[in-house]
N, C-alpha and C positions, 0 to 999 in steps of 0.2 A: 954560726953566732947565735945567740938569742936574740929577738927582739927587745928592745928597749920599751919600757914602759910608756913613752908618748905615741910610739907606734901602736902600742896596743890599744891605748884611750881613743886615739883617731879611727882604729880599724871596727871597735866598737860603738864611738858614736855614728860611724856613716852606716853600720847594719841596722841600729836601733832606729837611724831616721830613716830606712827603708833607701839607702845610696849605697854605690858598691863604693867600697875602699881599694886597700892594696888586695887582700883575698878576704876568705868567709874565716871569721873567728871561729875559735875552739876552746870549750871550757866544759866542767862538769863535776858531779860529785861523786865519791865512791864510797861505797861498803869497805868494812871491815876485812874480811874475807878475799877481796879485790886486794887490799892493801897489803895482808899476810903475804900473799902471793908473791905480788910483787917485790915485796922485801926479801924475801927468799932469792928471787931473781939478782937484783939489782944492790941489795944492802939494807941493812937497817936503817939508814939514813935516806932511804927513798922519799922523794916528795914528788907526787904525780904533776903537780903545778909547773914544778922545776924540769922533771926529767921531758915532760913534754912540751915545755914553752908554753903554756896554756896561756889565755888571753885576760881571765880574771878568777878571783879567789873571793867568796865570801864568809865574812865574819860575824860571828851572833855575838849580841850581847847578853847580859843574865835576863831575862825578861819574867822571871818567875814573880807572880804577885805578892810572895814573901821571900824575901832573899835567907836562904840557909841551906846546909849540907843536907844531902839524903836522909832520911831516916831508915835504918835497913831494918826490916821486921825479920827475914826471913832469909837465910842464904845455906846452901848447901854444897857449894863448888862448882855446881851446875847451872841451879836456878838460883835466881834472886827476886825478892820481894821487897819494895822499899816504899816510902813515901816523899813528894817533891815539894818544893815551895808554892805548888800549884794545890797542894791539899790533896793531889791524886794519888790513890795506892797504885802502883803499877808493878807487873810482874813479867819479868823476862825470862826465859825456859829454853837452855842450850842453844842451840843454833837458829831456832825460828827466826825469820827475818823482820818480823815485827814485834814490840812488845802488847802485851795484855793490860788494859786499864782495868782493874778491879773494882774501884770505887772512886767516887767523887766526895768533896767534903761539904758539897751543896745538894739537898736532896729535897728541900721543900721550895717553892717560889720565893716566899719572903725573904730565905737565906742568901738572896741574892744582894737585898739591900746591905745586909752587915758585912758581904765579903770585902775583906782588906786587900786594896791595892796598895803596896808601898810605892812611897815617892817614886816616879819615873826617874826621875834626875839624880836619885842617888846614886852617890860617889861609886858605891861596889858594884854597882851592875856593870861599869867598863874598868874598874882599876882593881878588883879582888880574884885571886885564884880559889877556885871552889868547885861547887856543884850546883848544875843548873839544869831544869830537864830539857829544854831545847839543845843545849848543847850535849848532854851526857845521856839521853836515853833515846837510844834508836835501834840499830841491828845488835846493837852491843852497848854495854853500861860503862860510860866514861866518867873518872872521878877526877878531881882536882884537876879541872879545865884551866888553862892558863887565862889569863885576864884578856877581856877584849881588846885593851890599850896594846897588851904585850904582843897578842896575834896580829893586829894591826900593822903594828912597827915591822914585826918580823915579815912582812910580805909587801909593803906600801913601796919599797925602795926600787922593785924591779918589776911590780905588774900591778893595775889596777886592783883596788880592794872597794868589794861592796860591804856596807854594812846589812842589817837586817833587822825587820818588824813583823809580828802578826799583824795581820789584818783582825777587824773586831770578829768577824766569827770563828776565825781559828783560833782566836784568844778565848773567845766564849765557851767551847766547846771543851777546853782543855781544863776550864774552871768548876763546868757543871754536868759534862757529858755530853754525847750525841743527842742521844733519846731526849733528855730534858730539855736540851736546845730546841730540839724539832717539836716536841709537843707544846713548851711554853710561847713559843712564837703565836700558837693560834689561841691555847688557853689563857696566858697572861700576857698578853702584848705589853701591857703598861710597865708592867715589872719589869719584864725582859727588856724593852725597849729602853727605860730608865737604866738599866745595868750596862746594856750595849753602850750606850752614851758615855758613861763611864771609862768604859774598856777603851772607847775612841780616844778621851782625853789623855789616857794613859798611853794609848799607842803614838799618839801625835808628840807627846810631850819624849816621850824615849826616843824616838824620832831627830827630833828637835837635839836631845843631848849628843847623840851620837854624831851630827853636824857639826853641834859648837866644840866639843872636845876631839873632833877628828883634826881639827887644825889645818884643813886643806888635805889629809890624808887620803879621804874617803874619794873613789870616782862616781859612786852609784849606792844605791840601795834596793835589795831585794824584800820584796812584801810577800810574806807566806798566806795563802788563804785557800784551803780545799773547800769548795761549795757545790761540788758536782761528783760525781760518780760515773762508771763507765758508760750508762743509758742516759744521763743527762743531769740537771740541776738536782740539787739534795731538798732544795725547796723553791719556792715561784720566783721568778724574777723580780716579782713586783714586792716580796718581803723583802729581796735582797737590796733593790733600789729601796726601800723606805728606810732599812735600817743599816745596811753595810756599805751602799755605795757613796753616801756622803763623808764616811769615815775616810773609806779608800782615796776620793778625790783628796782630802784634806794632805795625807799623808802624801800624795803623790806631788801638790801644789808644794809643800814644804821642802821637798827636796828638788825640784825643779827651780824653785826661787833661790836654792844655794847653788844650782847648777850641776847636779847629780842626775846621771842616767837612772832609771827606774824598771825595773824588772818584776813581774807578778808572776809568782809561782803556785799554780792551782792545778792539781791533780783532776781528772775526768774529763768531761765533755760538758764545759761550758759556755760553748758558741752562741747559747740564746743571750748571753750579756757581753760578747765580744764588741758589739757596737757601744755599749756602754764605757766599756774599757777605753775605747778609742776617743769617746766623746769628754771623758774626764782627762786624756791626755798620756796616757799608759804607752810607755815605749817598746815594752817587749813583753811576752807572755810564753812561761814556760811550766809545765814542760811538753805539752800536747803531746799527750799519751796515744800511741798507735794502739795500744788495748782499750783505748776507750772509742776506737774508729775515726781516729783523726790522722789526717794527711795533710802536712804542710803545702805540698805541691797542689792539690786540691782547693787548701784554705786561701793560698795566694791569688786565687780566682775571685774570693769574694773580699779578701782585706787584703789584700795588697797594695803597698803603698801607703799602707793606714797602720798598719801594726805590724812588727817585728816579732818573728816565731822563734822562740829559743827552745831548740831539742829537736824532740820527733825523730832521733835516730833510733829505730827498733831494736832494743838492749838484746832481745831474743836471737835477732841476726848475728850479734858479738858473741853471745853465750853458746851458739852453734859450732864456733872455730872454724866453720867453712870459709877460707878465702873469697871465695868466687860468691856465696852470700852476701859476705862482709863490703866488697868491691860492689858490688849490685846496689845493697842499701846507700853506700855512702854517694855512688852517681847518680840514684833515682832522686835522693832527697837536695843534691845539689841545685837542682833544677828550679827548686824554690827558694834558690840565692840568687838567681838572674834578676839584675837589677836592685839588687838588696834586699833585707828584711829578712834573712836567716842567719842564727849563730848554729853552729853545729855542736848540739850535746845529745846524750841518751835520751829517750822519751820518759826518764825520771833520775835514774841513777845507775853507775856501774856497780853491777851488782857482784856477789861473791864466785858467780857462775862463768863471769867473764876472764879470760886468761890474759897475764900481761902483754903477751905476745898479739894475741887479736887487737886489744884495745890501741897498741902502737901502729899497727899496720892501719887501724883506720883514720888514726891523725896523718899518718902517713899518705893516706890517699885523700882527705882533704885537702892537705899542705899540697900536693901536686895537681890535683884538679880543681881546687878551688882559687887558684889565681884571677883576678879580672883582669880586661872582661874574659868572662868565662868561655871555653871553646864548647860552645853547645853543639856542634855537629859531631865532635869526639866524643863527646859524653853520651849524646843519643845513640851512637852507633856502637859504641860498646857495653850500652845497654841492652840493645837488642842481640847482640852476640851473647852476653851474658845469661839472656832470656832463653835462647836456644840450648845453651849449654845446659842451665838448669830446668828447662822445660816448664818455664814458667807459663 
């Protein structure tokens, strides 16, 4: 029998408070190719959150600066080129895993002053079915996304729902491009700083609006913010602290004041600012990429009891389809859950290269071995056996 919503909320709150609940929580994000393979296996109505009884789902509002449907510039059945409400021209090519940003509407620093940010509390952001960049541009193009309100309503009855918001740097680069963002931090700090403050007010406003309009249906908030890459920060921690930390702190406080849990999604290796996240009260950090040399088991030695790690299951092990490798990864990462503070997810997303059977096997392993109190003797013994078998 599936767990009820309150069981899942209690489980998440325990993990995000670095305490042991009943068992280790599990959730994830899923690529289109995985969803297609799973629908072939389990039927057209396949829903991973219900099929695997996952512990929460994230629902994005329309965050586009200007609310409008995509403008299709080119399309040939395989490739598509379009313009979004961010003013960005984006190209998707065949089955490429990521879209390519061809251009942005801001090309000179002075243009940041006139960049239009429509009202963050415009009703269409939550109640309109249509196109928007965050929901519709990923490993595939999605059109006519059902409204935020409709998607929240469809899920909130039986599982915790998290709203979401982009923090200021994530939003900034989507408006002006990564190159301009990084150059103007140094070359035009006043103009960029003023724009970042406007973005911050927008982000806090849209966070407040989701909370207001959820009428108690939200359990948490995801904050999207990639400020690092595989080898470290994309810019100095000092610049992050000056421009972006205060806005992230405002978002977290707004959510905590409303009783919501907060998870920050930041790709790459941002360890240099983990202490800052702890200082401003962040509950959980995701996705903790293995590809960025991050290991939740090792991170717990420095941050255990102060920051929950959400993710860090190496998706390459799932992609291998090798059950011994999948099990070894599950058992190894479960060590980071001792005492609480780990939520099982991939170290980014469940990719198109993961078979439905492999993902189901991983979930069942976490359910079997992830019951508190963890049987660490058994877990370590079986890791040792698998190491011998795999010659690790």
